[in-house]
KENU-806489 format. One line per 3 residues: for each residue x, y, z of N, C-alpha, C. Coordinates in steps of 0.001 Angstrom, whole numbers, always signed. Example, Ala and Ser with C-alpha at 12.3 -4.5 7.8 and 13.67 -1.06 7.14 Angstrom:
# residues 2
+13190 -5690 +7800 +12300 -4500 +7800 +13200 -3300 +7800 | +12850 -2250 +7080 +13670 -1060 +7140 +12900 +30 +7870
//
This chain:
# residues 302
-241 -6007 -36146 -708 -7107 -36908 -2124 -6440 -37244 | -2891 -6520 -38365 -3887 -5950 -39254 -5314 -6648 -38873 | -6351 -6299 -37858 -7459 -6846 -37233 -7877 -7222 -38659
-8591 -8802 -38505 -9292 -9053 -39657 -10741 -8491 -39374 | -11090 -8064 -40410 -12632 -7129 -40402 -13546 -8214 -40873 | -13546 -9176 -41549 -14646 -10191 -42063 -13987 -11546 -42170
-15167 -12451 -41434 -14208 -13867 -41941 -15603 -14864 -42527 | -15346 -15353 -43540 -16241 -15725 -44370 -16506 -17204 -44023 | -17471 -17891 -43533 -17744 -19479 -43146 -18564 -20175 -44148
-17768 -21286 -44848 -18468 -21820 -45720 -19072 -23282 -44936 | -20215 -23458 -44477 -20392 -24889 -43975 -20719 -25775 -45333 | -19823 -26870 -45273 -19908 -27808 -46436 -20329 -29222 -45947
-21477 -29657 -46281 -21871 -31175 -46277 -22620 -31620 -47510 | -21964 -32626 -48137 -22453 -33475 -49446 -22481 -32459 -50348 | -21725 -31365 -50437 -21914 -30430 -51405 -20801 -30416 -52513
-19895 -31679 -52794 -18901 -31524 -53133 -18960 -30720 -54756 | -19778 -31339 -55538 -20238 -30532 -56820 -20284 -29078 -56927 | -20591 -28257 -55879 -20670 -27024 -55949 -19602 -26249 -54985
-18792 -26968 -54281 -17970 -26486 -53248 -16953 -25578 -53834 | -16142 -25946 -54918 -14922 -25317 -55604 -15677 -23997 -55993 | -17032 -23925 -56489 -17473 -22501 -57040 -17567 -21599 -56140
-18204 -22107 -54527 -18321 -21163 -53612 -17178 -20722 -53010 | -15871 -21375 -52890 -14846 -21402 -52348 -13890 -20422 -53434 | -14072 -20467 -54671 -13172 -19478 -55365 -14063 -18314 -55550
-14991 -18274 -55355 -15933 -16993 -55709 -15477 -16256 -54332 | -15016 -16807 -53326 -14483 -15801 -52261 -13021 -15662 -52188 | -12140 -16407 -52688 -10609 -16346 -52707 -10276 -15310 -53802
-11480 -15308 -54950 -11142 -14145 -55926 -10946 -12535 -55200 | -11722 -12451 -54600 -12026 -11065 -53877 -11696 -10883 -52262 | -10570 -11673 -51693 -9811 -11778 -50310 -9188 -10491 -50137
-8688 -10130 -51494 -7524 -8973 -51435 -8057 -7604 -51342 | -9715 -7650 -51366 -10308 -6472 -51404 -10732 -5836 -50379 | -10419 -6849 -49359 -10987 -6399 -48061 -9668 -7014 -46809
-9958 -6478 -45773 -9170 -7511 -44590 -9930 -8896 -44112 | -10081 -9758 -44799 -10998 -11105 -44777 -10130 -12020 -44889 | -10717 -13166 -44431 -10252 -14641 -44327 -11223 -15416 -44782
-11111 -16803 -45049 -12148 -17676 -45155 -11618 -19025 -44716 | -12777 -19528 -43824 -12655 -20751 -43280 -13748 -21971 -43732 | -13305 -22979 -44325 -14521 -24053 -44575 -14532 -25194 -43428
-15954 -25288 -43149 -15826 -26640 -42483 -16826 -27543 -42952 | -16129 -28832 -42849 -16676 -29956 -43409 -17524 -30777 -42186 | -18669 -30612 -42218 -19620 -31385 -41272 -19612 -32789 -41818
-18520 -33631 -41728 -18773 -35257 -41800 -19294 -35440 -43488 | -18950 -34692 -43959 -19559 -35262 -45562 -19290 -36526 -45950 | -20154 -37575 -46365 -19783 -38465 -47038 -19847 -38814 -48643
-19697 -37744 -49212 -19207 -37585 -50396 -17706 -37325 -50707 | -17410 -36686 -52139 -15987 -36523 -52124 -15642 -34964 -51786 | -16263 -34528 -50784 -16010 -33289 -50143 -14749 -33140 -49924
-14178 -34006 -48953 -12976 -34011 -48455 -11717 -33970 -49684 | -12211 -34673 -50692 -11077 -34798 -51731 -10957 -33382 -52343 | -12262 -32652 -52502 -12268 -31298 -53166 -11705 -30455 -52520
-11922 -30350 -50869 -11075 -29659 -50205 -9613 -29797 -50365 | -9275 -31035 -50144 -7566 -31315 -50267 -7149 -30534 -51793 | -7878 -30956 -52660 -7301 -30511 -54049 -7245 -28914 -53817
-8023 -27905 -53176 -8405 -26695 -53390 -7378 -26107 -52542 | -7039 -26816 -51441 -5988 -26216 -50332 -4497 -26401 -51052 | -4623 -27360 -51945 -3149 -27789 -52625 -2962 -26320 -53531
-4110 -26222 -54290 -4221 -25104 -55450 -3881 -23641 -54953 | -4622 -23747 -53573 -4352 -22512 -53235 -4137 -22136 -51925 | -2509 -22775 -51874 -2116 -22999 -50412 -1668 -21784 -49386
-2261 -21554 -48253 -2031 -20819 -47341 -2936 -19744 -47446 | -3942 -19741 -48393 -4868 -18862 -48865 -6275 -18819 -47717 | -6581 -20118 -47394 -7796 -20156 -46716 -7462 -21513 -45848
-8238 -21640 -44553 -8117 -22871 -43891 -9175 -23814 -43977 | -9314 -24858 -43765 -10287 -25989 -43600 -10251 -26892 -42655 | -11227 -27308 -42241 -11313 -28342 -40940 -12469 -29065 -41359
-12254 -30523 -40434 -13478 -31295 -40705 -13883 -31935 -39283 | -15244 -31778 -39062 -15933 -32398 -37985 -16997 -33343 -38178 | -17325 -34194 -36983 -18013 -34988 -37380 -19738 -34223 -37705
-20527 -35179 -37964 -21917 -34384 -38701 -22607 -33818 -37368 | -23060 -32680 -37462 -23847 -32016 -36409 -24899 -31397 -36990 | -24865 -30755 -38063 -25754 -29861 -38491 -25206 -28774 -38769
-25887 -27580 -39399 -25811 -26445 -39702 -25662 -25699 -38476 | -26239 -25418 -37599 -26223 -24894 -36425 -24837 -25131 -35608 | -24461 -26338 -35926 -22876 -26656 -35212 -22044 -26433 -35743
-21888 -26205 -37041 -21031 -25737 -38268 -20742 -24305 -37758 | -21765 -23431 -37934 -21758 -21824 -37474 -21488 -21716 -36254 | -21682 -22240 -35249 -21263 -22267 -33984 -19579 -22286 -34076
-19425 -23751 -34531 -17642 -23763 -34935 -17130 -22818 -35305 | -17802 -22085 -36532 -17131 -20908 -37430 -17106 -19981 -36360 | -17735 -19699 -35474 -17571 -18141 -34422 -16530 -18611 -33729
-16327 -19634 -33041 -15185 -20167 -32231 -13967 -20018 -32971 | -13848 -20510 -34559 -12647 -20546 -34853 -11968 -19414 -35821 | -12682 -18547 -35904 -12557 -17298 -36522 -12360 -16035 -35839
-11579 -15007 -36125 -11471 -14023 -35600 -11745 -12799 -36117 | -12325 -12572 -37391 -12888 -11619 -38018 -14178 -10844 -37381 | -13969 -9426 -36972 -15126 -8547 -36392 -16715 -8974 -36841
-16890 -9363 -38318 -17891 -9741 -38942 -17571 -10730 -39476 | -19205 -11712 -39305 -19102 -12866 -40079 -19845 -12945 -41314 | -19584 -13677 -42325 -20557 -14015 -43327 -20727 -15536 -43804
-21919 -16285 -43365 -22079 -17358 -43560 -22644 -17780 -44775 | -21447 -18117 -45833 -21880 -18552 -47134 -22177 -20156 -47514 | -23383 -20604 -47761 -23823 -21953 -47684 -22632 -22432 -49206
-22630 -23660 -49218 -21671 -24479 -50175 -22108 -24304 -51583 | -23673 -24449 -51667 -24331 -24390 -52886 -24590 -22930 -53583 | -23962 -21892 -52972 -24086 -20500 -53349 -22883 -20301 -53513
-22665 -18496 -54062 -21522 -18226 -54293 -21749 -16712 -54030 | -20261 -16171 -53575 -20313 -14965 -53334 -20455 -13942 -54630 | -21302 -12837 -54489 -20923 -12119 -55323 -19638 -11363 -55884
-19553 -10784 -56812 -18313 -10183 -57493 -18333 -8816 -56750 | -17010 -8625 -56144 -17208 -7156 -55262 -17806 -7196 -53881 | -18306 -8043 -53473 -19131 -8294 -52019 -18265 -8000 -51137
-17023 -8437 -50773 -16299 -7862 -49624 -15933 -6675 -49680 | -15429 -5912 -50719 -14933 -4836 -50692 -16295 -3821 -50666 | -17808 -4130 -50948 -18571 -3129 -50548 -19161 -3435 -49284
-18790 -4533 -48548 -19283 -4785 -46964 -18390 -3622 -46556 | -17095 -3863 -46712 -15888 -2958 -46071 -16152 -1510 -46018 | -16495 -1271 -47152 -16746 +395 -47373 -18097 +698 -46379
-18912 -490 -46664 -20228 -83 -45815 -20220 +132 -44317 | -19168 -1097 -43556 -18926 -1106 -42378 -17981 +487 -41793 | -17199 +604 -42769 -16442 +2000 -42543 -17584 +3130 -42507
-18483 +3159 -43202 -19545 +4496 -43216 -20609 +4275 -42133 | -20810 +3006 -41641 -21660 +2327 -40723 -21300 +1868 -39382 | -20354 +2214 -38875 -19712 +1676 -37801 -20297 +863 -36476
-21648 +1657 -36391 -22498 +1132 -35417 -23063 -167 -35999 | -23304 -413 -37143 -24153 -1473 -37490 -23813 -2566 -37120 | -24462 -3563 -36687 -24049 -4923 -36141 -24567 -5883 -37190
-25539 -5692 -37806 -25792 -6575 -39014 -26125 -6029 -40179 | -25458 -6022 -41342 -25289 -5335 -42744 -26339 -6394 -43760 | -27446 -6002 -43810 -28481 -6958 -44985 -28379 -6407 -46271
-27829 -7400 -47366 -27322 -7168 -48702 -28640 -7359 -49868 | -28336 -7080 -50734 -29189 -7498 -51903 -28699 -8952 -52024 | -29494 -9994 -53178 -28907 -10828 -53651 -29391 -11386 -55028
-28602 -12343 -55637 -29322 -12486 -56937 -29831 -13765 -56686 | -31011 -14412 -56832 -31644 -15736 -56645 -31565 -16308 -58537 | -30635 -17485 -58186 -30412 -18262 -59548 -31129 -19594 -59352
-31910 -19457 -60713 -32988 -20770 -60956 -32081 -21795 -61860 | -32949 -22995 -61856 -32323 -23999 -62490 -32493 -23672 -64169 | -31160 -23701 -65008 -31290 -23081 -66309 -30729 -22003 -66317
-30191 -21435 -65118 -29183 -20151 -65168 -30196 -18760 -64983 | -31355 -18929 -65186 -32080 -17471 -64971 -31806 -17016 -63840 | -31686 -15568 -63673 -31317 -14852 -62154 -32495 -13984 -62023
-32649 -13713 -60702 -33668 -12604 -60400 -33186 -11832 -59046 | -32889 -10505 -59434 -32409 -9387 -58280 -33242 -9401 -57111 | -32909 -9892 -55981 -33565 -9612 -54899 -33189 -8460 -53896
-33817 -7504 -54247 -33114 -6083 -53555 -33468 -6211 -51973 | -32435 -5511 -51169 -32643 -5170 -49784 -33559 -4227 -49448 | -34701 -4225 -48892 -35809 -3242 -48766 -35118 -2548 -47386
-35467 -1272 -47252 -35106 -259 -46143 -35995 -1144 -44964 | -35196 -707 -43914 -35817 -1338 -42558 -36895 -766 -41914 | -37964 -1019 -41516 -38795 -10 -40785 -37873 +346 -39709
-38331 +2073 -39254 -37751 +2589 -38551 -37597 +2071 -37058 | -38820 +1525 -36403 -38909 +928 -35244 -38704 -469 -35260 | -37809 -1022 -33935 -37179 -2084 -33608 -38945 -2994 -33725
-39596 -2651 -32976 -40593 -3443 -33157 -41275 -3953 -34370 | -41233 -3038 -35376 -41776 -3097 -36618 -40756 -4133 -37362 | -39485 -3901 -37204 -38406 -4659 -37667 -38501 -6246 -37336
-38719 -6288 -35961 -39094 -7857 -35554 -40381 -8503 -36087 | -41252 -7592 -36107 -42792 -8047 -36541 -42735 -8136 -37933 | -41895 -7394 -38747 -41375 -7677 -40264 -40951 -8841 -40587
-39923 -9260 -39552 -39005 -10367 -40007 -40104 -11819 -39497 | -40819 -11564 -38517 -41299 -12911 -37968 -42949 -13020 -38592 | -43392 -12085 -38660 -44878 -12034 -38992 -45283 -11711 -40718
-44983 -10236 -40761 -45636 -9724 -42246 -44697 -10148 -43046 | -43429 -10655 -43058 -42656 -10891 -44048 -41955 -9927 -44892 | -41975 -8777 -44444 -41760 -7435 -45260 -39962 -7313 -45032
-39485 -8013 -43847 -38022 -8018 -43690 -37489 -9651 -44101 | -36578 -9434 -45007 -35804 -10637 -45542 -34684 -10611 -45439 | -33966 -11852 -44920 -32764 -12092 -44607 -32050 -13471 -45010
-30944 -13408 -45672 -30484 -14616 -46552 -28919 -14763 -46121 | -28456 -15788 -45435 -27451 -16397 -45435 -26524 -16171 -46674 | -25383 -15719 -46357 -24655 -15477 -47513 -24523 -13744 -47795
-25649 -13425 -47691 -26086 -12002 -48123 -26166 -11042 -47017 | -25501 -11350 -45794 -25902 -10769 -44738 -24432 -10714 -43841 | -24038 -9744 -42971 -22855 -10098 -42355 -23091 -9485 -40912
-22793 -10454 -39966 -23071 -9943 -38712 -22053 -9851 -37486 | -21816 -9239 -36744 -20564 -8611 -35640 -20726 -9727 -34869 | -19779 -10374 -34598 -19711 -11604 -33456 -20376 -10990 -32231
-20440 -10065 -31854 -21092 -9200 -30692 -22527 -9623 -30664 | -23394 -10108 -31675 -24660 -10158 -31662 -24924 -11666 -31326 | -23814 -12497 -31031 -24197 -13886 -30602 -24310 -13851 -28998
-23893 -12791 -28393 -23983 -13164 -27050 -25213 -13275 -26264 | -26592 -12857 -26904 -27503 -13457 -26100 -27767 -14948 -26411 | -27216 -15385 -27438 -27503 -16848 -27971 -26927 -17087 -29440
-26330 -18192 -29566 -26054 -18660 -31125 -26936 -19486 -31753 | -26389 -20310 -32629 -27332 -20832 -33267 -27892 -22158 -32379 | -28823 -22308 -32439 -29499 -23558 -31607 -29187 -25063 -32233
-28390 -25669 -31719 -27665 -26810 -32329 -29091 -28167 -32311 | -30326 -28001 -31449 -31177 -29069 -31582 -32219 -28805 -32833 | -31807 -27654 -33279 -32829 -27318 -34557 -31911 -27553 -35944
-32178 -28603 -36841 -31881 -28844 -37846 -32251 -28051 -39024 | -33328 -27181 -39022 -34196 -26574 -40077 -34273 -25254 -39260 | -34563 -24271 -40173 -35068 -22696 -39701 -34037 -22459 -38272
-32595 -22988 -38184 -31987 -22604 -37354 -31502 -21250 -37020 | -31520 -20276 -38233 -31225 -19113 -38414 -31966 -18012 -37923 | -33463 -18419 -37882 -34469 -17663 -37697 -34323 -17135 -36098
-34257 -17807 -35024 -34014 -17200 -33833 -32905 -16241 -33722 | -31926 -16757 -34529 -30708 -15610 -34332 -30901 -14480 -35068 | -31353 -14510 -36480 -31706 -13242 -37238 -33119 -12328 -36164
-33876 -13084 -35598 -34859 -12571 -34998 -34298 -11779 -33820 | -33375 -12428 -33211 -32570 -11669 -31914 -31517 -10358 -32158 | -31304 -10592 -33298 -30247 -9461 -34051 -31053 -8289 -34207
-32287 -8327 -35177 -32913 -7333 -35255 -33840 -6694 -34030 | -33959 -7378 -32775 -34512 -7257 -31696 -33747 -6193 -30798 | -31827 -6644 -30619 -31508 -6142 -29944 -30249 -5300 -30596
-29944 -5128 -31881 -28790 -4507 -32395 -29071 -3506 -33250 | -28621 -2547 -33566 -28601 -1738 -34733 -28010 -2433 -36138 | -29072 -2404 -37108 -28840 -2896 -38246 -29045 -1946 -39412
-28378 -2367 -40407 -28543 -1503 -41758 -28422 -2226 -43061 | -29040 -1536 -44303 -29197 -2353 -45620 -28198 -1898 -46781 | -27815 -2320 -47342 -27140 -2003 -48782 -27791 -2472 -49795
-27476 -1990 -50977 -28091 -2097 -52200 -27220 -3245 -53206 | -26071 -3285 -52544 -25314 -4068 -53584 -25555 -5447 -53465 | -25777 -6510 -54270 -25916 -7955 -54133 -24566 -8369 -53573
-24505 -9151 -52287 -23823 -9873 -51859 -23453 -11600 -52198 | -24505 -12235 -52655 -24638 -13302 -52722 -25316 -13638 -54155 | -25090 -14970 -54737 -25985 -15529 -55814 -26245 -16825 -55006
-27568 -16972 -54867 -28281 -18238 -54010 -29108 -18975 -55138 | -28811 -19994 -55307 -29080 -21037 -55992 -30227 -21715 -55420 | -31232 -21850 -56249 -32695 -22375 -55701 -32698 -23863 -56755
-32616 -24793 -55849 -32858 -26252 -56351 -33580 -27125 -55317 | -34218 -28248 -56002 -35455 -28991 -55281 -34771 -29962 -54222 | -33269 -30104 -54256 -32725 -30691 -53188 -32133 -30163 -51867
-32162 -28610 -51764 -31649 -27872 -51021 -31922 -28020 -49643 | -31455 -27973 -48659 -32151 -27905 -47257 -32687 -27025 -46925 | -33057 -26352 -47770 -34159 -25046 -47558 -35505 -25723 -47653
-35527 -26766 -48530 -36712 -27401 -48915 -37049 -28819 -48339 | -36104 -28924 -47137 -36271 -30356 -46726 -37288 -30415 -45735 | -38554 -31169 -46255 -39766 -31254 -45496 -39720 -31965 -44233
-38905 -32994 -44256 -38653 -33864 -42948 -37911 -33274 -41968 | -36855 -32047 -42189 -36231 -31515 -41111 -36940 -30320 -40661 | -38049 -29546 -41707 -38990 -28755 -41520 -39854 -29303 -40096
-40349 -30816 -40414 -41604 -31234 -39656 -40830 -31545 -38225 | -39478 -31853 -38313 -38601 -32210 -37420 -38475 -30900 -36130 | -38246 -30052 -36877 -38256 -28561 -36066 -39367 -28139 -35247
-40601 -28704 -36052 -42289 -28779 -35769 -42339 -27197 -35416 | -43486 -26893 -34225 -43731 -25557 -34179 -43358 -24827 -32516 | -43623 -25561 -31857 -43581 -25017 -30375 -42055 -24902 -30158
-41238 -25974 -30473 -39810 -25645 -30258 -39213 -24667 -30615 | -39536 -24084 -31876 -39067 -23314 -32523 -39690 -21887 -31885 | -40837 -21840 -31462 -41335 -20784 -31291 -40594 -20240 -30096
-40788 -21573 -29030 -39884 -21154 -27815 -38156 -20665 -27874 | -37868 -21208 -29246 -36114 -20600 -29144 -36406 -19227 -29467 | -37431 -18900 -30416 -37446 -17438 -30925 -37367 -16281 -29761
-38540 -16812 -28995 -39142 -16096 -27563 -38524 -16432 -26308 | -37672 -16936 -26313 -36712 -16989 -25163 -36383 -15765 -24624 | -36144 -15793 -23233 -36014 -14476 -22488 -34481 -14017 -22955
-33668 -14922 -23073 -32449 -14569 -23377 -32104 -13935 -24841 | -33284 -14332 -25800 -33031 -13709 -27349 -33959 -12685 -27486 | -35187 -12690 -26913 -36237 -11836 -27384 -36354 -10873 -26486
-36403 -9524 -26239 -36539 -8969 -25179 -38287 -8968 -24790 | -38334 -8736 -23550 -39849 -9077 -23297 -40983 -8145 -23807 | -40598 -6945 -24191 -41682 -6038 -24883 -42219 -6511 -26191
-41641 -7639 -26633 -42276 -8332 -28188 -42557 -9460 -27696 | -43023 -10069 -26465 -43607 -11444 -26213 -44814 -11416 -26401 | -45627 -10470 -26890 -47109 -10194 -27042 -47277 -10744 -28608
-46020 -10717 -29326 -46153 -11655 -30491 -45993 -12919 -30636 | -45655 -13347 -29619 -45549 -14993 -29510 -46899 -15734 -30235 | -47743 -15660 -29942 -48944 -16146 -30177 -49266 -16085 -31834
-48902 -15075 -32427 -49196 -14690 -33646 -48140 -15519 -34647 | -47202 -15225 -33679 -45875 -16074 -34397 -46046 -17728 -34460 | -46664 -18263 -33578 -46996 -19521 -33503 -47930 -20008 -34930
-49104 -19044 -34990 -49973 -19260 -35990 -48929 -19131 -37673 | -48341 -18111 -37372 -47301 -18211 -38734 -46515 -19177 -38770 | -45816 -19935 -37568 -45064 -20976 -38212 -45907 -22324 -38331
-47320 -22269 -37902 -48053 -23583 -38272 -48435 -23395 -40181 | -48746 -21818 -40231 -48989 -21750 -41692 -47739 -22128 -42623 | -46563 -21949 -42306 -45198 -22139 -43056 -45375 -23528 -43083
-45648 -24565 -42288 -45743 -25968 -42303 -46687 -26409 -43311 | -48141 -25885 -43041 -49547 -26276 -43789 -48675 -25970 -45046 | -48254 -24794 -45649 -47587 -24614 -47073 -46750 -25716 -47371
-45782 -25825 -46716 -44881 -26889 -46882 -45398 -28621 -47129 | -46001 -28572 -46173 -46837 -29729 -46422 -47899 -30374 -47549 | -48571 -28957 -48014 -49203 -28924 -49138 -48856 -29047 -50325
-47637 -28184 -50534 -46561 -28209 -51663 -46240 -29571 -51747 | -45841 -30611 -50742 -45202 -31925 -50804 -46202 -32940 -51103 | -47661 -32893 -51098 -49049 -33334 -51082 -49134 -34135 -50089
-48660 -33640 -48611 -48995 -34349 -47526 -50186 -33617 -47068 | -51289 -33860 -47851 -52525 -33054 -47493 -53249 -33358 -45976 | -52987 -34784 -45245 -53504 -35033 -43935 -52771 -33699 -42985
-51365 -34078 -43203 -50423 -33142 -42223 -51009 -31707 -42680 | -51050 -31452 -43915 -51294 -29838 -44026 -52895 -29233 -43224 | -53772 -29992 -43446 -54971 -29994 -42440 -54851 -29852 -41344
-53821 -30681 -40601 -53436 -30750 -39298 -52931 -29332 -38973 | -52103 -28712 -39695 -51094 -27339 -39195 -52157 -26404 -39437 | -53061 -26631 -40585 -53694 -25171 -40386 -54835 -24918 -39327
-55515 -26252 -39233 -56234 -26332 -37864 -55701 -25567 -36424 | -54422 -26236 -36339 -53363 -25599 -35502 -53440 -23875 -35595 | -52958 -23731 -36582 -52898 -22076 -37098 -54206 -21399 -36456
-55451 -21784 -36739 -56378 -21120 -36580 -56667 -21215 -34948 | -56411 -22182 -34440 -56383 -22123 -32821 -55599 -21343 -32418 | -54453 -21138 -32921 -53323 -20104 -32231 -54078 -18651 -32575
-54345 -18181 -33598 -55033 -16981 -33858 -56088 -17115 -34907 | -57289 -16646 -34579 -58178 -16795 -35535 -58127 -15921 -36575 | -57337 -14608 -36782 -57158 -13936 -37798 -56599 -14592 -39016
-56232 -15788 -38705 -55186 -16893 -39946 -56549 -16953 -40983 | -57842 -16630 -40421 -58692 -16673 -41707 -58636 -15512 -42489 | -58151 -14577 -42077 -58353 -13460 -43116 -57027 -13761 -43871
-56254 -14623 -43709 -54906 -14799 -44735 -55358 -15710 -45795 | -55840 -14832 -47155 -56851 -15576 -47823 -55726 -16590 -49016 | -54567 -16282 -49401 -53704 -17203 -49960 -53750 -18795 -49266
-53606 -18767 -47990 -53633 -19803 -47162 -55025 -20584 -47048 | -56011 -19797 -47161 -57336 -20000 -46846 -57837 -21007 -48082 | -57375 -20107 -49086 -57792 -20784 -50502 -57213 -22137 -50548
-56038 -22343 -50226 -55540 -23667 -50181 -56317 -24799 -49352 | -56508 -24093 -48121 -57270 -25261 -47213 -58718 -25313 -47761 | -58986 -24561 -48171 -60564 -24994 -48930 -60535 -26084 -49973
-59544 -25969 -50831 -59308 -27326 -51608 -58884 -28386 -51209 | -58460 -28330 -49735 -58363 -29515 -49114 -59962 -30105 -48732 | -60575 -29579 -48409 -62030 -29740 -47991 -62744 -31176 -49172
-62259 -30543 -50195 -62725 -31818 -51659 -61922 -32850 -51749 | -60994 -33030 -51252 -60123 -33849 -51438 -60522 -35237 -50609
//
């Protein structure tokens, strides 16, 4: 029996309107690699079950689907790790789309880079109205420290679900933290960069749709994740090697700045001020971040 090389997992929660597009984008290319597809309905309350039932009937035997009680993205991705057999996993959001030729390109890249445990690809950002922008995968810094720093602090290393594939061994130090309902992938991507060999590829692996109601823009969930528990998860000893723990305070400041920006863009100016002050207390060098400081100065006159 041939070993499954790539398992694609689609978490589905109340995205009935786009789920068909996501599923069919994967099914169209399953024959191009030794790959399979699993869709996990995370207790959707819209017509997701009906959409899945129709797709399973139309594409009998070509993919699997399971339904679970709602637990958030982390719980779905962890279930996907348990339920699949592929050596590499791709987590494609239900409102996104796998780019044509992605599975064939991944399979070829894996064959040429057998030691790579995470493959970071390019992706298309798709905006309202259909306009697209290609987001290339930048070369990774040579040193592991610079990779971790580039991802957590400098934002020079960018990773997007759907546009990366991870070997299942990378989840040994820790899987997705189920107590976080937002930025749940941040601790996982950080631990992979810190502990495993990674590579990049130029070909776009996904079309990532940008829209206002996306969970990526859910301020409530971002505030619930907070600062300390995210920082503690990223820098837990099982995930992050001790030699990188000196970056913790700077990352706390960066997390505060991220929440400052989110609150500012949502008009929550009082909260924004609070997070900016917290960022300053965590790392005085925040004063040198002019793009944030400019917004903070505007708040003084509100």
